[in-house]
mmCIF file as gemmi writes it, N, C-alpha and C atoms, coordinates in Angstrom:
data_model
loop_
_atom_site.group_PDB
_atom_site.id
_atom_site.type_symbol
_atom_site.label_atom_id
_atom_site.label_alt_id
_atom_site.label_comp_id
_atom_site.label_asym_id
_atom_site.label_entity_id
_atom_site.label_seq_id
_atom_site.pdbx_PDB_ins_code
_atom_site.Cartn_x
_atom_site.Cartn_y
_atom_site.Cartn_z
_atom_site.occupancy
_atom_site.B_iso_or_equiv
_atom_site.pdbx_formal_charge
_atom_site.auth_seq_id
_atom_site.auth_asym_id
_atom_site.pdbx_PDB_model_num
ATOM 1 N N . UNK Axp A 1 ? 2.253 -2.062 -35.379 1 0 ? 1 A 1
ATOM 2 C CA . UNK Axp A 1 ? 1.969 -3.226 -34.556 1 0 ? 1 A 1
ATOM 3 C C . UNK Axp A 1 ? 1.14 -2.832 -33.342 1 0 ? 1 A 1
ATOM 4 N N . UNK Axp A 2 ? 1.519 -1.696 -32.697 1 0 ? 2 A 1
ATOM 5 C CA . UNK Axp A 2 ? 0.763 -1.297 -31.518 1 0 ? 2 A 1
ATOM 6 C C . UNK Axp A 2 ? -0.657 -0.868 -31.893 1 0 ? 2 A 1
ATOM 7 N N . UNK Axp A 3 ? -0.822 -0.313 -33.097 1 0 ? 3 A 1
ATOM 8 C CA . UNK Axp A 3 ? -2.164 0.06 -33.549 1 0 ? 3 A 1
ATOM 9 C C . UNK Axp A 3 ? -3.056 -1.154 -33.714 1 0 ? 3 A 1
ATOM 10 N N . UNK Axp A 4 ? -2.469 -2.224 -34.208 1 0 ? 4 A 1
ATOM 11 C CA . UNK Axp A 4 ? -3.209 -3.479 -34.365 1 0 ? 4 A 1
ATOM 12 C C . UNK Axp A 4 ? -3.618 -4.034 -33.01 1 0 ? 4 A 1
ATOM 13 N N . UNK Axp A 5 ? -2.692 -4.026 -32.063 1 0 ? 5 A 1
ATOM 14 C CA . UNK Axp A 5 ? -3.005 -4.526 -30.723 1 0 ? 5 A 1
ATOM 15 C C . UNK Axp A 5 ? -4.064 -3.656 -30.046 1 0 ? 5 A 1
ATOM 16 N N . UNK Axp A 6 ? -3.964 -2.341 -30.245 1 0 ? 6 A 1
ATOM 17 C CA . UNK Axp A 6 ? -4.944 -1.43 -29.643 1 0 ? 6 A 1
ATOM 18 C C . UNK Axp A 6 ? -6.335 -1.702 -30.219 1 0 ? 6 A 1
ATOM 19 N N . UNK Axp A 7 ? -6.415 -1.939 -31.514 1 0 ? 7 A 1
ATOM 20 C CA . UNK Axp A 7 ? -7.702 -2.213 -32.149 1 0 ? 7 A 1
ATOM 21 C C . UNK Axp A 7 ? -8.291 -3.521 -31.637 1 0 ? 7 A 1
ATOM 22 N N . UNK Axp A 8 ? -7.452 -4.534 -31.53 1 0 ? 8 A 1
ATOM 23 C CA . UNK Axp A 8 ? -7.931 -5.826 -31.021 1 0 ? 8 A 1
ATOM 24 C C . UNK Axp A 8 ? -8.383 -5.694 -29.564 1 0 ? 8 A 1
ATOM 25 N N . UNK Axp A 9 ? -7.605 -4.968 -28.783 1 0 ? 9 A 1
ATOM 26 C CA . UNK Axp A 9 ? -7.936 -4.825 -27.364 1 0 ? 9 A 1
ATOM 27 C C . UNK Axp A 9 ? -9.235 -4.069 -27.172 1 0 ? 9 A 1
ATOM 28 N N . UNK Axp A 10 ? -9.476 -3.019 -27.955 1 0 ? 10 A 1
ATOM 29 C CA . UNK Axp A 10 ? -10.703 -2.237 -27.777 1 0 ? 10 A 1
ATOM 30 C C . UNK Axp A 10 ? -11.934 -3.019 -28.222 1 0 ? 10 A 1
ATOM 31 N N . UNK Axp A 11 ? -11.775 -3.918 -29.176 1 0 ? 11 A 1
ATOM 32 C CA . UNK Axp A 11 ? -12.931 -4.686 -29.639 1 0 ? 11 A 1
ATOM 33 C C . UNK Axp A 11 ? -13.19 -5.919 -28.787 1 0 ? 11 A 1
ATOM 34 N N . UNK Axp A 12 ? -12.149 -6.505 -28.224 1 0 ? 12 A 1
ATOM 35 C CA . UNK Axp A 12 ? -12.322 -7.721 -27.439 1 0 ? 12 A 1
ATOM 36 C C . UNK Axp A 12 ? -12.57 -7.451 -25.957 1 0 ? 12 A 1
ATOM 37 N N . UNK Axp A 13 ? -12.158 -6.303 -25.47 1 0 ? 13 A 1
ATOM 38 C CA . UNK Axp A 13 ? -12.268 -6.028 -24.037 1 0 ? 13 A 1
ATOM 39 C C . UNK Axp A 13 ? -13.699 -6.122 -23.52 1 0 ? 13 A 1
ATOM 40 N N . UNK Axp A 14 ? -14.692 -5.492 -24.149 1 0 ? 14 A 1
ATOM 41 C CA . UNK Axp A 14 ? -16.056 -5.633 -23.623 1 0 ? 14 A 1
ATOM 42 C C . UNK Axp A 14 ? -16.563 -7.069 -23.653 1 0 ? 14 A 1
ATOM 43 N N . UNK Axp A 15 ? -16.149 -7.845 -24.634 1 0 ? 15 A 1
ATOM 44 C CA . UNK Axp A 15 ? -16.578 -9.232 -24.736 1 0 ? 15 A 1
ATOM 45 C C . UNK Axp A 15 ? -15.952 -10.074 -23.636 1 0 ? 15 A 1
ATOM 46 N N . UNK Axp A 16 ? -14.684 -9.833 -23.374 1 0 ? 16 A 1
ATOM 47 C CA . UNK Axp A 16 ? -13.983 -10.618 -22.361 1 0 ? 16 A 1
ATOM 48 C C . UNK Axp A 16 ? -14.433 -10.273 -20.949 1 0 ? 16 A 1
ATOM 49 N N . UNK Axp A 17 ? -14.824 -9.036 -20.734 1 0 ? 17 A 1
ATOM 50 C CA . UNK Axp A 17 ? -15.236 -8.623 -19.391 1 0 ? 17 A 1
ATOM 51 C C . UNK Axp A 17 ? -16.56 -9.258 -18.992 1 0 ? 17 A 1
ATOM 52 N N . UNK Axp A 18 ? -17.488 -9.358 -19.919 1 0 ? 18 A 1
ATOM 53 C CA . UNK Axp A 18 ? -18.794 -9.924 -19.595 1 0 ? 18 A 1
ATOM 54 C C . UNK Axp A 18 ? -19.541 -9.023 -18.627 1 0 ? 18 A 1
ATOM 55 N N . UNK Axp A 19 ? -20.24 -9.637 -17.682 1 0 ? 19 A 1
ATOM 56 C CA . UNK Axp A 19 ? -20.97 -8.878 -16.681 1 0 ? 19 A 1
ATOM 57 C C . UNK Axp A 19 ? -20.003 -8.396 -15.614 1 0 ? 19 A 1
ATOM 58 N N . UNK Axp A 20 ? -19.985 -7.121 -15.372 1 0 ? 20 A 1
ATOM 59 C CA . UNK Axp A 20 ? -19.106 -6.559 -14.354 1 0 ? 20 A 1
ATOM 60 C C . UNK Axp A 20 ? -19.698 -6.837 -12.971 1 0 ? 20 A 1
ATOM 61 N N . UNK Axp A 21 ? -18.832 -7.197 -12.044 1 0 ? 21 A 1
ATOM 62 C CA . UNK Axp A 21 ? -19.247 -7.444 -10.674 1 0 ? 21 A 1
ATOM 63 C C . UNK Axp A 21 ? -19.232 -6.112 -9.935 1 0 ? 21 A 1
ATOM 64 N N . UNK Axp A 22 ? -20.352 -5.746 -9.371 1 0 ? 22 A 1
ATOM 65 C CA . UNK Axp A 22 ? -20.453 -4.484 -8.652 1 0 ? 22 A 1
ATOM 66 C C . UNK Axp A 22 ? -20.274 -4.768 -7.172 1 0 ? 22 A 1
ATOM 67 N N . UNK Axp A 23 ? -19.279 -4.103 -6.585 1 0 ? 23 A 1
ATOM 68 C CA . UNK Axp A 23 ? -19.019 -4.261 -5.167 1 0 ? 23 A 1
ATOM 69 C C . UNK Axp A 23 ? -19.376 -2.955 -4.472 1 0 ? 23 A 1
ATOM 70 N N . UNK Axp A 24 ? -20 -3.085 -3.337 1 0 ? 24 A 1
ATOM 71 C CA . UNK Axp A 24 ? -20.358 -1.897 -2.563 1 0 ? 24 A 1
ATOM 72 C C . UNK Axp A 24 ? -19.634 -1.94 -1.229 1 0 ? 24 A 1
ATOM 73 N N . UNK Axp A 25 ? -19.095 -0.802 -0.863 1 0 ? 25 A 1
ATOM 74 C CA . UNK Axp A 25 ? -18.397 -0.718 0.417 1 0 ? 25 A 1
ATOM 75 C C . UNK Axp A 25 ? -19.395 -0.375 1.51 1 0 ? 25 A 1
ATOM 76 N N . UNK Axp A 26 ? -19.175 -0.93 2.68 1 0 ? 26 A 1
ATOM 77 C CA . UNK Axp A 26 ? -19.998 -0.585 3.826 1 0 ? 26 A 1
ATOM 78 C C . UNK Axp A 26 ? -19.406 0.664 4.476 1 0 ? 26 A 1
ATOM 79 N N . UNK Axp A 27 ? -20.143 1.745 4.448 1 0 ? 27 A 1
ATOM 80 C CA . UNK Axp A 27 ? -19.667 2.997 5.008 1 0 ? 27 A 1
ATOM 81 C C . UNK Axp A 27 ? -20.511 3.328 6.231 1 0 ? 27 A 1
ATOM 82 N N . UNK Axp A 28 ? -19.824 3.513 7.341 1 0 ? 28 A 1
ATOM 83 C CA . UNK Axp A 28 ? -20.512 3.861 8.569 1 0 ? 28 A 1
ATOM 84 C C . UNK Axp A 28 ? -20.272 5.334 8.86 1 0 ? 28 A 1
ATOM 85 N N . UNK Axp A 29 ? -21.33 6.057 9.151 1 0 ? 29 A 1
ATOM 86 C CA . UNK Axp A 29 ? -21.198 7.489 9.391 1 0 ? 29 A 1
ATOM 87 C C . UNK Axp A 29 ? -21.348 7.849 10.861 1 0 ? 29 A 1
ATOM 88 N N . UNK Axp A 30 ? -21.363 6.848 11.713 1 0 ? 30 A 1
ATOM 89 C CA . UNK Axp A 30 ? -21.487 7.123 13.142 1 0 ? 30 A 1
ATOM 90 C C . UNK Axp A 30 ? -20.143 7.569 13.693 1 0 ? 30 A 1
ATOM 91 N N . UNK Axp A 31 ? -20.14 8.367 14.751 1 0 ? 31 A 1
ATOM 92 C CA . UNK Axp A 31 ? -18.863 8.73 15.372 1 0 ? 31 A 1
ATOM 93 C C . UNK Axp A 31 ? -18.227 7.517 16.048 1 0 ? 31 A 1
ATOM 94 N N . UNK Axp A 32 ? -16.933 7.613 16.305 1 0 ? 32 A 1
ATOM 95 C CA . UNK Axp A 32 ? -16.216 6.513 16.93 1 0 ? 32 A 1
ATOM 96 C C . UNK Axp A 32 ? -16.747 6.254 18.332 1 0 ? 32 A 1
ATOM 97 N N . UNK Axp A 33 ? -16.649 5.003 18.765 1 0 ? 33 A 1
ATOM 98 C CA . UNK Axp A 33 ? -17.13 4.65 20.1 1 0 ? 33 A 1
ATOM 99 C C . UNK Axp A 33 ? -16.242 5.249 21.179 1 0 ? 33 A 1
ATOM 100 N N . UNK Axp A 34 ? -14.93 5.247 20.926 1 0 ? 34 A 1
ATOM 101 C CA . UNK Axp A 34 ? -13.985 5.806 21.884 1 0 ? 34 A 1
ATOM 102 C C . UNK Axp A 34 ? -13.083 6.802 21.174 1 0 ? 34 A 1
ATOM 103 N N . UNK Axp A 35 ? -12.789 7.91 21.823 1 0 ? 35 A 1
ATOM 104 C CA . UNK Axp A 35 ? -11.861 8.878 21.256 1 0 ? 35 A 1
ATOM 105 C C . UNK Axp A 35 ? -10.431 8.454 21.552 1 0 ? 35 A 1
ATOM 106 N N . UNK Axp A 36 ? -9.548 8.677 20.611 1 0 ? 36 A 1
ATOM 107 C CA . UNK Axp A 36 ? -8.14 8.363 20.799 1 0 ? 36 A 1
ATOM 108 C C . UNK Axp A 36 ? -7.449 9.635 21.263 1 0 ? 36 A 1
ATOM 109 N N . UNK Axp A 37 ? -6.775 9.523 22.376 1 0 ? 37 A 1
ATOM 110 C CA . UNK Axp A 37 ? -6.117 10.681 22.962 1 0 ? 37 A 1
ATOM 111 C C . UNK Axp A 37 ? -4.817 11.033 22.253 1 0 ? 37 A 1
ATOM 112 N N . UNK Axp A 38 ? -4.28 12.222 22.55 1 0 ? 38 A 1
ATOM 113 C CA . UNK Axp A 38 ? -3.032 12.637 21.898 1 0 ? 38 A 1
ATOM 114 C C . UNK Axp A 38 ? -1.84 11.766 22.288 1 0 ? 38 A 1
ATOM 115 N N . UNK Axp A 39 ? -1.8 11.287 23.525 1 0 ? 39 A 1
ATOM 116 C CA . UNK Axp A 39 ? -0.684 10.438 23.953 1 0 ? 39 A 1
ATOM 117 C C . UNK Axp A 39 ? -0.716 9.098 23.22 1 0 ? 39 A 1
ATOM 118 N N . UNK Axp A 40 ? -1.882 8.519 23.029 1 0 ? 40 A 1
ATOM 119 C CA . UNK Axp A 40 ? -2 7.272 22.287 1 0 ? 40 A 1
ATOM 120 C C . UNK Axp A 40 ? -1.593 7.464 20.833 1 0 ? 40 A 1
ATOM 121 N N . UNK Axp A 41 ? -1.927 8.629 20.272 1 0 ? 41 A 1
ATOM 122 C CA . UNK Axp A 41 ? -1.55 8.935 18.903 1 0 ? 41 A 1
ATOM 123 C C . UNK Axp A 41 ? -0.042 9.035 18.764 1 0 ? 41 A 1
ATOM 124 N N . UNK Axp A 42 ? 0.604 9.714 19.712 1 0 ? 42 A 1
ATOM 125 C CA . UNK Axp A 42 ? 2.062 9.869 19.683 1 0 ? 42 A 1
ATOM 126 C C . UNK Axp A 42 ? 2.741 8.506 19.804 1 0 ? 42 A 1
ATOM 127 N N . UNK Axp A 43 ? 2.251 7.671 20.702 1 0 ? 43 A 1
ATOM 128 C CA . UNK Axp A 43 ? 2.837 6.337 20.881 1 0 ? 43 A 1
ATOM 129 C C . UNK Axp A 43 ? 2.67 5.505 19.605 1 0 ? 43 A 1
ATOM 130 N N . UNK Axp A 44 ? 1.506 5.545 19.005 1 0 ? 44 A 1
ATOM 131 C CA . UNK Axp A 44 ? 1.263 4.77 17.784 1 0 ? 44 A 1
ATOM 132 C C . UNK Axp A 44 ? 2.142 5.254 16.637 1 0 ? 44 A 1
ATOM 133 N N . UNK Axp A 45 ? 2.26 6.557 16.465 1 0 ? 45 A 1
ATOM 134 C CA . UNK Axp A 45 ? 3.093 7.098 15.39 1 0 ? 45 A 1
ATOM 135 C C . UNK Axp A 45 ? 4.565 6.76 15.613 1 0 ? 45 A 1
ATOM 136 N N . UNK Axp A 46 ? 5.009 6.796 16.867 1 0 ? 46 A 1
ATOM 137 C CA . UNK Axp A 46 ? 6.391 6.447 17.192 1 0 ? 46 A 1
ATOM 138 C C . UNK Axp A 46 ? 6.665 4.983 16.853 1 0 ? 46 A 1
ATOM 139 N N . UNK Axp A 47 ? 5.743 4.119 17.212 1 0 ? 47 A 1
ATOM 140 C CA . UNK Axp A 47 ? 5.923 2.693 16.928 1 0 ? 47 A 1
ATOM 141 C C . UNK Axp A 47 ? 5.949 2.426 15.419 1 0 ? 47 A 1
ATOM 142 N N . UNK Axp A 48 ? 5.078 3.099 14.662 1 0 ? 48 A 1
ATOM 143 C CA . UNK Axp A 48 ? 5.094 2.944 13.215 1 0 ? 48 A 1
ATOM 144 C C . UNK Axp A 48 ? 6.414 3.422 12.625 1 0 ? 48 A 1
ATOM 145 N N . UNK Axp A 49 ? 6.92 4.55 13.093 1 0 ? 49 A 1
ATOM 146 C CA . UNK Axp A 49 ? 8.193 5.072 12.589 1 0 ? 49 A 1
ATOM 147 C C . UNK Axp A 49 ? 9.339 4.114 12.897 1 0 ? 49 A 1
ATOM 148 N N . UNK Axp A 50 ? 9.364 3.569 14.093 1 0 ? 50 A 1
ATOM 149 C CA . UNK Axp A 50 ? 10.417 2.622 14.464 1 0 ? 50 A 1
ATOM 150 C C . UNK Axp A 50 ? 10.311 1.359 13.606 1 0 ? 50 A 1
ATOM 151 N N . UNK Axp A 51 ? 9.09 0.882 13.403 1 0 ? 51 A 1
ATOM 152 C CA . UNK Axp A 51 ? 8.903 -0.347 12.629 1 0 ? 51 A 1
ATOM 153 C C . UNK Axp A 51 ? 9.285 -0.164 11.162 1 0 ? 51 A 1
ATOM 154 N N . UNK Axp A 52 ? 9.055 1.018 10.616 1 0 ? 52 A 1
ATOM 155 C CA . UNK Axp A 52 ? 9.336 1.247 9.2 1 0 ? 52 A 1
ATOM 156 C C . UNK Axp A 52 ? 10.773 1.716 8.988 1 0 ? 52 A 1
ATOM 157 N N . UNK Axp A 53 ? 11.226 2.678 9.789 1 0 ? 53 A 1
ATOM 158 C CA . UNK Axp A 53 ? 12.544 3.268 9.577 1 0 ? 53 A 1
ATOM 159 C C . UNK Axp A 53 ? 13.661 2.548 10.308 1 0 ? 53 A 1
ATOM 160 N N . UNK Axp A 54 ? 13.353 1.764 11.33 1 0 ? 54 A 1
ATOM 161 C CA . UNK Axp A 54 ? 14.379 1.079 12.107 1 0 ? 54 A 1
ATOM 162 C C . UNK Axp A 54 ? 15.242 0.132 11.295 1 0 ? 54 A 1
ATOM 163 N N . UNK Axp A 55 ? 14.654 -0.825 10.573 1 0 ? 55 A 1
ATOM 164 C CA . UNK Axp A 55 ? 15.483 -1.756 9.796 1 0 ? 55 A 1
ATOM 165 C C . UNK Axp A 55 ? 16.325 -1.072 8.721 1 0 ? 55 A 1
ATOM 166 N N . UNK Axp A 56 ? 15.754 -0.089 8.024 1 0 ? 56 A 1
ATOM 167 C CA . UNK Axp A 56 ? 16.537 0.599 6.993 1 0 ? 56 A 1
ATOM 168 C C . UNK Axp A 56 ? 17.656 1.416 7.619 1 0 ? 56 A 1
ATOM 169 N N . UNK Axp A 57 ? 17.416 2.009 8.779 1 0 ? 57 A 1
ATOM 170 C CA . UNK Axp A 57 ? 18.467 2.736 9.48 1 0 ? 57 A 1
ATOM 171 C C . UNK Axp A 57 ? 19.584 1.813 9.922 1 0 ? 57 A 1
ATOM 172 N N . UNK Axp A 58 ? 19.233 0.629 10.38 1 0 ? 58 A 1
ATOM 173 C CA . UNK Axp A 58 ? 20.229 -0.363 10.796 1 0 ? 58 A 1
ATOM 174 C C . UNK Axp A 58 ? 21.11 -0.758 9.602 1 0 ? 58 A 1
ATOM 175 N N . UNK Axp A 59 ? 20.486 -1.001 8.474 1 0 ? 59 A 1
ATOM 176 C CA . UNK Axp A 59 ? 21.243 -1.391 7.284 1 0 ? 59 A 1
ATOM 177 C C . UNK Axp A 59 ? 22.171 -0.264 6.846 1 0 ? 59 A 1
ATOM 178 N N . UNK Axp A 60 ? 21.673 0.972 6.823 1 0 ? 60 A 1
ATOM 179 C CA . UNK Axp A 60 ? 22.512 2.09 6.417 1 0 ? 60 A 1
ATOM 180 C C . UNK Axp A 60 ? 23.649 2.328 7.4 1 0 ? 60 A 1
ATOM 181 N N . UNK Axp A 61 ? 23.418 2.107 8.691 1 0 ? 61 A 1
ATOM 182 C CA . UNK Axp A 61 ? 24.464 2.311 9.686 1 0 ? 61 A 1
ATOM 183 C C . UNK Axp A 61 ? 25.552 1.252 9.573 1 0 ? 61 A 1
ATOM 184 N N . UNK Axp A 62 ? 25.216 0.06 9.101 1 0 ? 62 A 1
ATOM 185 C CA . UNK Axp A 62 ? 26.175 -1.033 9 1 0 ? 62 A 1
ATOM 186 C C . UNK Axp A 62 ? 26.519 -1.367 7.551 1 0 ? 62 A 1
ATOM 187 N N . UNK Axp A 63 ? 26.377 -0.405 6.67 1 0 ? 63 A 1
ATOM 188 C CA . UNK Axp A 63 ? 26.597 -0.635 5.245 1 0 ? 63 A 1
ATOM 189 C C . UNK Axp A 63 ? 28.027 -1.058 4.949 1 0 ? 63 A 1
ATOM 190 N N . UNK Axp A 64 ? 28.988 -0.461 5.63 1 0 ? 64 A 1
ATOM 191 C CA . UNK Axp A 64 ? 30.388 -0.827 5.397 1 0 ? 64 A 1
ATOM 192 C C . UNK Axp A 64 ? 30.658 -2.267 5.8 1 0 ? 64 A 1
ATOM 193 N N . UNK Axp A 65 ? 29.996 -2.742 6.849 1 0 ? 65 A 1
ATOM 194 C CA . UNK Axp A 65 ? 30.172 -4.139 7.264 1 0 ? 65 A 1
ATOM 195 C C . UNK Axp A 65 ? 29.613 -5.105 6.217 1 0 ? 65 A 1
ATOM 196 N N . UNK Axp A 66 ? 28.531 -4.704 5.563 1 0 ? 66 A 1
ATOM 197 C CA . UNK Axp A 66 ? 27.928 -5.571 4.555 1 0 ? 66 A 1
ATOM 198 C C . UNK Axp A 66 ? 28.76 -5.6 3.266 1 0 ? 66 A 1
ATOM 199 N N . UNK Axp A 67 ? 29.524 -4.544 3.023 1 0 ? 67 A 1
ATOM 200 C CA . UNK Axp A 67 ? 30.333 -4.488 1.805 1 0 ? 67 A 1
ATOM 201 C C . UNK Axp A 67 ? 31.543 -5.415 1.883 1 0 ? 67 A 1
ATOM 202 N N . UNK Axp A 68 ? 32.014 -5.71 3.084 1 0 ? 68 A 1
ATOM 203 C CA . UNK Axp A 68 ? 33.201 -6.548 3.251 1 0 ? 68 A 1
ATOM 204 C C . UNK Axp A 68 ? 32.876 -8.001 2.925 1 0 ? 68 A 1
ATOM 205 N N . UNK Axp A 69 ? 33.744 -8.597 2.135 1 0 ? 69 A 1
ATOM 206 C CA . UNK Axp A 69 ? 33.591 -10.022 1.8 1 0 ? 69 A 1
ATOM 207 C C . UNK Axp A 69 ? 34.666 -10.785 2.58 1 0 ? 69 A 1
ATOM 208 N N . UNK Axp A 70 ? 34.29 -11.421 3.642 1 0 ? 70 A 1
ATOM 209 C CA . UNK Axp A 70 ? 35.268 -12.142 4.47 1 0 ? 70 A 1
ATOM 210 C C . UNK Axp A 70 ? 35.323 -13.597 4.116 1 0 ? 70 A 1
């Protein structure tokens, strides 16, 4: 059955695709207008860590409370 589907897919795929749309990315090779300092980097990384790990840490810390059915 899978051989039949593979054969149908390989023969119909080029027909179904038609003309492929070509997308080009705009790539800029100029240096940044402003340099980001180490303190700004530390603050940004800290905020990302809090935003990503904070809610999961809260849930894990209160897991026993969530297990109780009151």
